[in-house]
Backbone as a chain_set.jsonl record, in Angstrom:
{"seq": "MLMKFCVLLLGFIISNRGVLGLSEEMQELANMLHMTCVDETGAKEDDILNARKGIFADDNNLKCYIKCIMAQMACIDEEGIIDEEATIAVLPEEYRAKAAPIIKKCGTKKGSTPCENAWLTHKCYQGEAPEDYILV", "coords": {"N": [[95.454, 101.546, 100.453], [95.28, 98.77, 100.501], [96.432, 98.001, 98.137], [99.011, 98.878, 98.449], [99.774, 97.144, 100.499], [99.566, 94.651, 99.21], [101.577, 94.937, 97.345], [103.764, 95.102, 99.01], [103.651, 92.553, 100.117], [103.931, 90.73, 98.044], [106.401, 91.409, 97.285], [107.871, 90.427, 99.489], [107.608, 87.675, 98.957], [108.879, 87.36, 96.563], [111.456, 88.557, 96.888], [114.0, 88.631, 99.266], [115.173, 90.822, 100.039], [113.24, 92.801, 100.36], [112.386, 92.523, 102.997], [113.961, 93.789, 104.759], [114.243, 96.812, 106.461], [111.477, 97.385, 106.951], [108.562, 99.208, 107.609], [107.032, 99.758, 110.816], [104.32, 99.609, 110.59], [103.96, 98.213, 108.212], [105.145, 95.759, 108.809], [103.452, 94.903, 110.791], [101.089, 94.499, 109.309], [101.915, 92.429, 107.542], [102.511, 90.515, 109.43], [99.84, 90.094, 110.464], [98.644, 89.062, 108.213], [100.018, 86.767, 107.848], [99.316, 85.457, 110.273], [96.498, 85.244, 109.873], [96.392, 83.469, 107.704], [97.688, 81.175, 108.736], [95.897, 80.663, 110.869], [93.635, 80.099, 109.404], [94.359, 77.867, 107.867], [95.836, 76.055, 109.402], [98.526, 75.572, 109.061], [101.793, 74.621, 109.951], [104.281, 76.295, 111.777], [106.883, 75.522, 111.604], [106.99, 74.165, 109.07], [106.467, 76.3, 107.341], [108.67, 77.927, 107.918], [110.614, 76.175, 106.874], [109.829, 75.902, 104.236], [110.589, 78.617, 103.402], [113.289, 78.254, 103.28], [113.336, 76.656, 101.05], [112.592, 74.11, 101.362], [109.905, 72.257, 100.912], [107.356, 70.939, 102.579], [105.229, 68.19, 101.918], [102.376, 68.83, 102.565], [99.138, 69.282, 103.075], [98.025, 71.495, 104.611], [100.186, 73.403, 104.598], [100.268, 73.735, 101.807], [97.773, 74.902, 101.423], [98.114, 77.218, 103.002], [100.03, 78.708, 101.476], [98.416, 79.197, 99.156], [96.434, 80.736, 100.443], [97.894, 83.004, 101.199], [98.506, 83.982, 98.62], [95.892, 84.33, 97.606], [94.998, 86.371, 99.31], [96.387, 88.501, 98.315], [95.234, 88.758, 95.838], [96.173, 87.303, 93.664], [95.697, 84.697, 92.738], [93.033, 82.531, 91.732], [90.033, 81.015, 92.731], [90.111, 78.494, 91.696], [92.63, 77.95, 91.692], [94.294, 79.069, 89.791], [97.011, 80.976, 88.74], [97.148, 84.506, 88.328], [99.153, 85.799, 86.298], [99.714, 88.32, 85.178], [98.559, 90.095, 87.053], [99.977, 89.413, 89.239], [102.591, 90.184, 88.588], [101.998, 92.915, 88.226], [101.546, 93.867, 90.797], [103.895, 93.913, 91.95], [106.689, 95.74, 93.398], [108.21, 98.241, 91.37], [110.994, 98.008, 91.061], [111.53, 95.229, 91.351], [110.212, 94.026, 89.2], [111.456, 93.471, 86.629], [113.328, 91.494, 87.145], [111.719, 89.509, 88.402], [109.42, 89.054, 86.623], [110.088, 87.34, 84.372], [110.35, 84.979, 85.685], [107.942, 84.504, 87.006], [106.359, 84.269, 84.673], [107.569, 82.142, 83.424], [107.102, 80.064, 85.257], [104.34, 80.114, 85.47], [101.235, 78.706, 86.015], [101.552, 76.042, 87.998], [100.217, 72.921, 87.746], [98.469, 70.981, 89.984], [96.69, 68.567, 91.974], [94.759, 69.965, 93.39], [93.456, 73.365, 94.088], [95.046, 74.382, 96.062], [97.385, 72.861, 95.917], [98.306, 73.682, 93.467], [99.186, 76.343, 94.069], [101.31, 75.718, 95.837], [102.96, 74.145, 94.226], [103.653, 76.053, 92.288], [104.95, 77.957, 93.77], [107.123, 76.385, 94.619], [108.43, 76.295, 92.156], [108.998, 79.035, 91.735], [110.831, 79.301, 93.772], [112.784, 77.433, 92.977], [113.651, 78.604, 90.651], [114.754, 80.978, 91.569], [116.416, 80.805, 94.062], [117.965, 82.336, 95.695], [116.668, 84.638, 96.009], [114.145, 84.103, 96.995], [111.425, 84.116, 99.25], [108.971, 83.573, 101.785], [106.095, 84.769, 103.184]], "CA": [[96.299, 100.832, 101.493], [95.309, 97.35, 100.219], [97.4, 97.811, 96.981], [100.433, 99.01, 99.016], [99.994, 95.985, 101.241], [99.799, 93.565, 98.263], [102.9, 95.144, 96.728], [104.753, 94.683, 99.988], [103.68, 91.114, 100.431], [104.561, 90.005, 96.937], [107.804, 91.624, 97.391], [108.357, 89.376, 100.413], [107.611, 86.349, 98.311], [109.9, 87.347, 95.489], [112.84, 89.032, 97.226], [114.168, 88.783, 100.773], [115.714, 92.266, 100.284], [112.027, 93.524, 100.754], [112.081, 92.309, 104.322], [114.818, 94.791, 105.443], [113.757, 98.209, 106.513], [110.044, 97.557, 106.996], [107.99, 100.185, 108.649], [106.333, 99.057, 111.761], [102.922, 99.355, 110.131], [103.939, 97.108, 107.153], [105.389, 94.554, 109.447], [102.248, 94.504, 111.482], [100.194, 93.964, 108.262], [102.426, 91.216, 107.204], [102.219, 89.502, 110.562], [98.372, 89.757, 110.442], [98.299, 88.17, 107.049], [100.661, 85.451, 108.143], [98.445, 84.786, 111.302], [95.266, 84.981, 109.314], [96.461, 82.23, 106.892], [97.997, 80.161, 109.683], [94.628, 80.328, 111.499], [92.766, 79.533, 108.411], [94.788, 76.697, 107.25], [96.411, 75.106, 110.322], [99.832, 75.349, 108.681], [102.741, 74.611, 111.02], [105.366, 77.335, 111.555], [108.148, 74.769, 111.031], [106.776, 73.948, 107.632], [106.495, 77.61, 106.724], [110.138, 78.203, 107.949], [111.338, 75.292, 105.867], [109.581, 76.455, 102.821], [111.312, 79.793, 103.27], [114.631, 77.683, 102.92], [113.319, 75.875, 99.832], [112.162, 72.665, 101.751], [108.543, 72.335, 100.926], [106.717, 69.685, 103.05], [104.159, 67.717, 101.179], [101.449, 68.863, 103.548], [98.039, 70.074, 102.6], [97.94, 72.651, 105.382], [101.183, 74.256, 103.961], [99.897, 74.057, 100.499], [96.703, 75.936, 101.453], [98.699, 78.416, 103.439], [100.569, 79.401, 100.34], [97.209, 79.645, 98.383], [95.793, 81.805, 101.263], [98.725, 84.274, 101.03], [98.297, 84.455, 97.323], [94.549, 84.866, 97.481], [94.835, 87.631, 100.014], [97.056, 89.454, 97.366], [94.45, 88.718, 94.625], [97.117, 86.747, 92.582], [95.214, 83.434, 92.391], [91.633, 82.494, 91.807], [89.441, 79.874, 93.614], [90.433, 77.262, 91.005], [94.155, 77.841, 91.846], [95.017, 79.555, 88.59], [97.815, 82.153, 88.96], [97.088, 85.525, 87.448], [100.494, 86.253, 86.092], [99.813, 89.76, 84.982], [98.232, 90.727, 88.221], [101.111, 89.097, 90.192], [103.68, 91.067, 88.097], [101.526, 94.26, 88.357], [101.488, 94.26, 92.207], [105.318, 93.927, 92.407], [107.367, 96.98, 93.289], [108.873, 98.35, 90.09], [112.458, 97.581, 91.107], [111.494, 93.775, 91.247], [109.531, 93.452, 87.977], [112.421, 93.0, 85.595], [113.873, 90.179, 87.561], [110.678, 88.6, 88.767], [108.421, 88.758, 85.558], [110.298, 86.202, 83.602], [110.192, 83.764, 86.616], [106.489, 84.353, 87.134], [105.882, 83.827, 83.392], [108.137, 80.766, 83.17], [106.428, 79.266, 86.164], [102.884, 80.134, 85.149], [100.46, 77.971, 87.136], [101.919, 74.61, 88.015], [99.006, 72.177, 88.015], [98.338, 69.884, 90.938], [95.331, 68.024, 92.109], [93.939, 70.854, 94.041], [94.009, 74.715, 93.977], [96.249, 74.696, 97.112], [98.561, 72.278, 95.461], [98.738, 74.584, 92.391], [99.933, 77.415, 94.611], [102.479, 75.099, 96.413], [103.867, 73.787, 93.137], [104.139, 77.212, 91.704], [106.022, 78.486, 94.739], [108.362, 75.508, 94.416], [108.984, 76.783, 90.908], [109.638, 80.326, 92.061], [112.039, 79.111, 94.635], [113.828, 76.737, 92.172], [114.253, 79.495, 89.731], [115.553, 82.079, 92.17], [116.569, 80.418, 95.434], [118.574, 83.391, 96.578], [115.64, 85.791, 96.218], [112.782, 83.59, 97.366], [111.039, 84.094, 100.709], [107.623, 83.329, 102.127], [105.563, 85.498, 104.408]], "C": [[96.413, 99.397, 101.046], [96.346, 97.145, 99.091], [98.817, 97.86, 97.569], [100.773, 97.752, 99.887], [100.251, 94.794, 100.331], [101.153, 93.685, 97.631], [103.98, 94.666, 97.747], [104.77, 93.124, 100.146], [104.26, 90.322, 99.346], [105.935, 90.242, 96.934], [108.513, 90.717, 98.398], [108.595, 88.131, 99.753], [108.676, 86.273, 97.289], [111.394, 87.642, 95.908], [112.913, 89.206, 98.792], [114.76, 90.162, 101.071], [114.488, 93.155, 100.777], [111.849, 93.445, 102.24], [112.797, 93.409, 105.15], [114.178, 96.129, 105.479], [112.245, 98.351, 106.484], [109.596, 98.517, 107.975], [107.288, 99.266, 109.642], [104.952, 98.627, 111.383], [102.928, 98.253, 109.079], [104.231, 95.754, 107.821], [104.198, 94.073, 110.193], [101.214, 93.912, 110.501], [100.631, 92.591, 107.772], [102.225, 90.054, 108.221], [100.801, 89.177, 110.638], [98.059, 88.872, 109.409], [98.816, 86.85, 107.302], [99.684, 84.705, 109.172], [97.104, 84.382, 110.738], [95.268, 83.666, 108.574], [96.816, 81.135, 107.683], [96.67, 79.625, 110.367], [93.592, 79.586, 110.569], [93.066, 78.145, 107.905], [95.353, 75.622, 108.212], [97.865, 74.78, 110.008], [100.777, 75.376, 109.783], [103.887, 75.586, 110.748], [106.639, 76.608, 111.111], [108.051, 74.505, 109.532], [106.946, 75.231, 106.836], [107.986, 78.004, 106.71], [110.939, 77.408, 107.005], [111.161, 75.658, 104.586], [110.392, 77.669, 102.463], [112.751, 79.409, 102.902], [114.557, 76.86, 101.66], [112.957, 74.385, 100.186], [110.703, 72.755, 101.951], [107.88, 70.961, 101.318], [105.513, 69.455, 102.184], [102.998, 67.628, 102.149], [100.356, 69.836, 103.135], [97.772, 71.388, 103.331], [98.911, 73.745, 104.848], [100.808, 74.682, 102.597], [98.7, 75.103, 100.479], [97.026, 77.243, 102.098], [99.27, 79.3, 102.333], [99.466, 79.981, 99.467], [96.552, 80.762, 99.075], [96.589, 83.036, 101.095], [98.519, 84.825, 99.671], [96.872, 85.002, 97.037], [94.389, 86.211, 98.176], [95.478, 88.759, 99.104], [96.333, 89.587, 96.003], [95.393, 88.311, 93.417], [96.694, 85.371, 92.195], [93.776, 83.415, 92.528], [91.221, 81.282, 92.504], [89.903, 78.671, 92.979], [92.02, 77.017, 91.196], [94.903, 78.28, 90.606], [95.774, 80.898, 89.027], [97.544, 83.244, 87.944], [98.443, 86.188, 87.235], [100.655, 87.715, 85.922], [99.532, 90.479, 86.239], [99.373, 90.579, 89.21], [102.256, 90.058, 89.767], [103.249, 92.645, 88.477], [101.65, 94.801, 89.822], [103.018, 94.394, 92.728], [105.815, 95.343, 92.427], [108.189, 96.983, 91.984], [110.248, 97.76, 90.042], [112.603, 96.008, 91.056], [111.004, 93.165, 89.924], [110.423, 92.841, 86.883], [112.974, 91.704, 85.921], [112.839, 89.091, 87.832], [109.664, 88.106, 87.587], [108.864, 87.645, 84.807], [110.125, 84.907, 84.405], [108.715, 83.519, 86.722], [105.9, 83.856, 85.813], [106.372, 82.388, 83.143], [107.422, 79.702, 84.062], [104.978, 79.111, 85.906], [102.117, 79.63, 86.307], [100.938, 76.505, 87.044], [100.662, 73.914, 88.471], [99.257, 70.966, 88.942], [97.018, 69.312, 90.993], [94.268, 68.893, 92.804], [94.349, 72.319, 93.83], [95.16, 75.052, 94.943], [97.429, 74.033, 96.472], [99.187, 73.058, 94.276], [99.619, 75.66, 92.921], [101.299, 76.971, 95.117], [103.522, 74.751, 95.337], [104.486, 75.063, 92.463], [105.133, 77.96, 92.549], [107.27, 77.699, 94.701], [109.153, 75.94, 93.248], [109.702, 77.986, 91.068], [110.893, 80.133, 92.828], [113.147, 78.35, 93.867], [114.465, 77.669, 91.212], [115.142, 80.618, 90.304], [115.671, 81.838, 93.673], [117.064, 81.518, 96.265], [117.772, 84.577, 96.806], [114.376, 85.44, 96.825], [112.589, 83.694, 98.827], [109.521, 84.02, 100.776], [107.133, 84.076, 103.264], [105.245, 84.549, 105.522]], "O": [[97.487, 98.808, 101.166], [97.077, 96.155, 99.13], [99.681, 97.041, 97.257], [101.937, 97.364, 99.982], [101.106, 93.972, 100.663], [101.824, 92.681, 97.395], [104.929, 93.958, 97.41], [105.831, 92.517, 100.29], [104.989, 89.36, 99.587], [106.69, 89.33, 96.596], [109.644, 90.293, 98.161], [109.655, 87.527, 99.919], [109.327, 85.239, 97.14], [112.362, 87.09, 95.386], [112.062, 89.799, 99.455], [114.827, 90.591, 102.223], [114.687, 94.124, 101.511], [111.147, 94.314, 102.756], [112.248, 93.886, 106.143], [113.58, 96.518, 104.476], [111.758, 99.381, 106.017], [110.164, 98.649, 109.059], [106.987, 98.116, 109.322], [104.454, 97.555, 111.73], [102.008, 97.437, 109.043], [103.647, 94.734, 107.453], [103.959, 92.865, 110.214], [100.541, 92.935, 110.829], [99.805, 91.693, 107.608], [101.863, 88.914, 107.929], [100.5, 88.007, 110.871], [97.267, 87.951, 109.612], [98.147, 85.857, 107.015], [99.305, 83.55, 108.975], [96.598, 83.308, 111.063], [94.364, 82.843, 108.723], [96.29, 80.062, 107.388], [96.382, 78.429, 110.432], [92.868, 78.66, 110.934], [92.177, 77.365, 107.565], [95.351, 74.434, 107.888], [98.42, 73.843, 110.583], [100.55, 76.232, 110.638], [104.39, 75.68, 109.628], [107.378, 77.129, 110.276], [109.051, 74.644, 108.828], [107.526, 75.214, 105.75], [108.523, 78.367, 105.663], [111.869, 77.923, 106.384], [112.108, 75.761, 103.806], [110.857, 77.772, 101.327], [113.406, 80.211, 102.236], [115.594, 76.384, 101.198], [113.037, 73.521, 99.313], [110.238, 73.243, 102.98], [107.85, 70.007, 100.54], [104.848, 70.401, 101.76], [102.625, 66.526, 102.551], [100.593, 71.017, 102.884], [97.315, 72.336, 102.692], [98.495, 74.89, 104.667], [100.988, 75.843, 102.228], [98.653, 76.014, 99.653], [96.377, 78.257, 101.844], [99.006, 80.501, 102.283], [99.554, 81.142, 99.067], [96.118, 81.703, 98.411], [95.997, 84.089, 100.856], [98.362, 86.038, 99.53], [96.697, 85.991, 96.326], [93.703, 87.095, 97.662], [95.043, 89.906, 99.208], [96.725, 90.379, 95.146], [95.37, 88.916, 92.345], [97.343, 84.841, 91.293], [93.237, 84.171, 93.336], [92.107, 80.51, 92.871], [90.117, 77.726, 93.738], [92.551, 75.958, 90.858], [96.051, 77.883, 90.407], [95.167, 81.795, 89.612], [97.688, 82.969, 86.753], [98.801, 87.09, 87.992], [101.597, 88.314, 86.44], [100.23, 91.455, 86.514], [99.698, 91.519, 89.936], [102.827, 90.698, 90.65], [104.054, 93.449, 88.945], [101.829, 95.998, 90.046], [103.283, 94.928, 93.805], [105.421, 96.124, 91.561], [108.755, 95.979, 91.551], [110.617, 97.086, 89.081], [113.69, 95.517, 90.749], [111.302, 92.024, 89.572], [110.109, 91.795, 86.315], [113.092, 90.848, 85.045], [113.054, 87.916, 87.533], [109.174, 86.976, 87.582], [107.964, 86.853, 84.524], [109.789, 83.864, 83.843], [108.277, 82.384, 86.535], [104.972, 83.049, 85.86], [105.606, 81.538, 82.688], [107.185, 78.578, 83.62], [104.432, 78.028, 86.117], [102.309, 80.059, 87.444], [100.698, 75.843, 86.034], [100.092, 74.287, 89.496], [100.103, 70.103, 88.705], [96.226, 69.557, 90.083], [93.074, 68.592, 92.8], [95.488, 72.55, 93.425], [96.057, 75.851, 94.676], [98.489, 74.657, 96.485], [100.406, 73.09, 94.107], [100.682, 75.922, 92.358], [102.307, 77.648, 94.913], [104.721, 74.996, 95.472], [105.672, 75.102, 92.133], [106.081, 78.543, 92.022], [108.369, 78.253, 94.744], [110.383, 75.969, 93.287], [110.855, 78.099, 90.654], [111.915, 80.757, 92.541], [114.329, 78.607, 94.095], [115.665, 77.582, 90.954], [116.08, 81.115, 89.682], [115.095, 82.579, 94.469], [116.662, 81.663, 97.42], [118.079, 85.429, 97.64], [113.573, 86.31, 97.161], [113.502, 83.389, 99.595], [108.866, 84.412, 99.811], [107.767, 84.013, 104.317], [104.803, 84.974, 106.589]]}, "num_chains": 1, "name": "protein.A"}
């Protein structure tokens, strides 16, 4: 079940088409992850909504929210290094061909903290594929 959840969540991040047609169970799991990371980091809903549109507030809580989402999917380590192969591996097969080059091109963008690494990397994902980017 955890792998299925990870696949779903990374699908959310890479493609907004994954949001449509969610089962009630998957939507509940996505909501739980979102709330867990909001509670853990104190990220503001407005900042998350803006990031979904490609407007990334320079806010430590938002940066750590993004790291939390990635950590919950086992796609980032404690030092903030993105595991590109693990990230690609958890993607639904239909997204891999399009997302893999973006994930590899972006790699791990280096910031001053692990949270900033996740934030910068997501800014890269969004910059490379703005029409397909979404954040849980």
